[in-house]
C-alpha positions as CSV (number, residue, x, y, z in Angstrom):
1,G,-14.9,-37.6,51.5
2,M,-12.9,-35.0,49.6
3,A,-10.4,-37.6,48.3
4,G,-13.4,-39.6,46.9
5,L,-14.9,-36.5,45.3
6,I,-11.6,-35.5,43.8
7,G,-11.2,-39.1,42.4
8,V,-14.6,-38.9,40.8
9,M,-13.8,-35.4,39.4
10,I,-10.6,-36.9,37.9
11,L,-12.6,-39.7,36.3
12,L,-15.2,-37.3,34.9
13,R,-12.7,-34.4,34.1
14,N,-13.5,-34.2,30.4
15,P,-17.4,-33.9,30.8
16,L,-17.0,-31.6,33.9
17,F,-14.5,-29.4,31.9
18,N,-17.0,-29.2,29.0
19,L,-19.9,-28.3,31.3
20,V,-17.9,-25.6,33.1
21,K,-16.6,-24.0,29.9
22,T,-20.2,-24.0,28.4
23,L,-21.6,-22.4,31.6
24,L,-18.8,-19.8,31.7
25,D,-19.0,-19.2,28.0
26,Y,-15.3,-20.1,27.4
27,E,-15.6,-22.0,24.2
28,Q,-12.1,-20.8,23.1
29,Y,-10.7,-23.2,25.6
30,S,-12.0,-26.2,23.8
31,G,-9.8,-29.1,22.9
32,D,-7.8,-31.7,24.9
33,Y,-4.2,-30.6,25.2
34,G,-3.2,-33.5,27.4
35,F,-1.5,-33.4,30.7
36,A,2.0,-32.1,31.0
37,Q,2.2,-31.2,34.7
38,G,3.6,-34.5,36.0
39,T,6.3,-32.9,38.1
40,F,3.7,-30.5,39.8
41,L,1.4,-33.4,40.5
42,V,4.3,-35.3,42.2
43,L,5.1,-32.3,44.4
44,L,1.4,-31.7,45.1
45,I,1.0,-35.4,46.2
46,A,4.1,-35.2,48.4
47,F,3.1,-31.9,49.9
48,T,-0.5,-33.1,50.7
49,A,0.8,-36.3,52.2
50,V,3.2,-34.4,54.5
51,T,0.6,-31.9,55.4
52,I,-1.9,-34.6,56.4
53,Y,0.9,-36.4,58.3
54,R,1.9,-33.3,60.2
55,Y,-1.4,-31.7,60.6
56,P,-1.9,-32.6,64.3
57,K,1.3,-30.8,65.1
58,I,0.6,-27.6,63.0
59,A,-3.1,-27.3,63.6
60,S,-4.3,-23.7,64.1
61,E,-6.8,-21.3,62.7
62,D,-4.6,-19.9,59.9
63,T,-3.4,-23.5,59.1
64,T,-7.0,-24.6,58.6
65,Y,-7.5,-21.8,56.1
66,L,-4.3,-22.9,54.3
67,C,-5.5,-26.6,54.3
68,N,-8.8,-25.5,52.8
69,G,-6.8,-23.8,50.1
70,L,-5.0,-27.1,49.5
71,I,-8.4,-28.8,49.1
72,L,-9.4,-26.1,46.6
73,M,-6.3,-26.7,44.7
74,W,-7.1,-30.4,44.4
75,T,-10.6,-29.6,43.2
76,M,-9.1,-27.5,40.3
77,F,-6.5,-30.0,39.4
78,P,-8.7,-32.4,37.4
79,F,-9.5,-29.5,35.0
80,A,-5.8,-28.9,34.6
81,M,-5.5,-32.5,33.3
82,V,-7.7,-31.3,30.4
83,S,-6.5,-27.9,29.6
84,P,-3.3,-26.1,30.6
85,T,-5.3,-22.9,30.9
86,A,-6.9,-24.3,34.1
87,M,-3.4,-24.9,35.6
88,R,-3.3,-21.2,36.2
89,L,-6.0,-21.7,38.9
90,V,-4.1,-24.5,40.5
91,Y,-0.8,-22.5,40.5
92,N,-2.7,-19.5,42.2
93,F,-3.8,-21.8,45.0
94,G,-0.3,-23.3,45.1
95,F,1.3,-19.9,45.8
96,V,-1.2,-19.4,48.6
97,M,0.1,-22.7,50.1
98,L,3.7,-21.6,50.4
99,P,3.2,-20.3,54.0
100,L,2.3,-23.7,55.1
101,L,5.7,-25.1,54.1
102,P,7.7,-23.4,57.0
103,K,5.0,-24.4,59.5
104,I,5.5,-28.0,58.4
105,L,9.2,-27.8,58.6
106,R,9.1,-26.2,62.1
107,S,6.8,-28.9,63.3
108,F,9.7,-31.4,63.3
109,P,11.7,-31.4,66.6
110,G,15.2,-29.9,66.8
111,R,17.7,-31.4,64.4
112,T,15.1,-33.5,62.6
113,E,13.9,-30.2,60.9
114,K,17.3,-29.8,59.2
115,I,17.4,-33.5,58.2
116,V,13.9,-33.4,56.7
117,F,14.6,-30.2,54.8
118,S,17.9,-31.6,53.4
119,L,16.2,-34.9,52.5
120,A,13.5,-33.1,50.7
121,V,16.0,-30.9,48.7
122,V,18.0,-34.1,47.7
123,I,14.8,-35.9,46.7
124,L,13.5,-33.0,44.6
125,L,16.9,-32.5,42.9
126,G,17.2,-36.2,42.3
127,Y,13.7,-36.2,40.7
128,F,14.4,-33.1,38.6
129,V,17.7,-34.7,37.3
130,L,16.2,-38.1,36.6
131,T,13.1,-36.7,34.8
132,R,14.7,-34.0,32.7
133,T,17.0,-34.3,29.8
134,P,19.1,-31.2,29.5
135,V,18.9,-29.6,26.1
136,Y,21.4,-27.0,25.2
137,Q,20.5,-24.7,22.4
138,F,21.8,-21.6,20.9
139,A,19.5,-19.1,19.4
């Protein structure tokens, strides 16, 4: 159900953002700046997929709270697609999600934990190298 709601929010992100900024009297955040958080979106999708996959192994009361935070992060994400200012909210929820990462890694048995961690680091570094062009500048 939440995936469907978030999908609808992504489709209606501009009118929803305009409604929220009008209700909260934040007209200074008008304008469409575009979406420049592609790397974070890829990380968020991967993190969410792994969390859903490993949830039966990591389920506990504190994990439930963290997963609710992950859902809140996804509900804020459509607004970040309109204005980078809204990305601050997503980042705040993102930092709350960091304790979930060790729980997920520890849910893999024995040596598999190290393999999964190493594979994730290699994939993230590869993604970073392939999507970024190094620019060297001297001020």
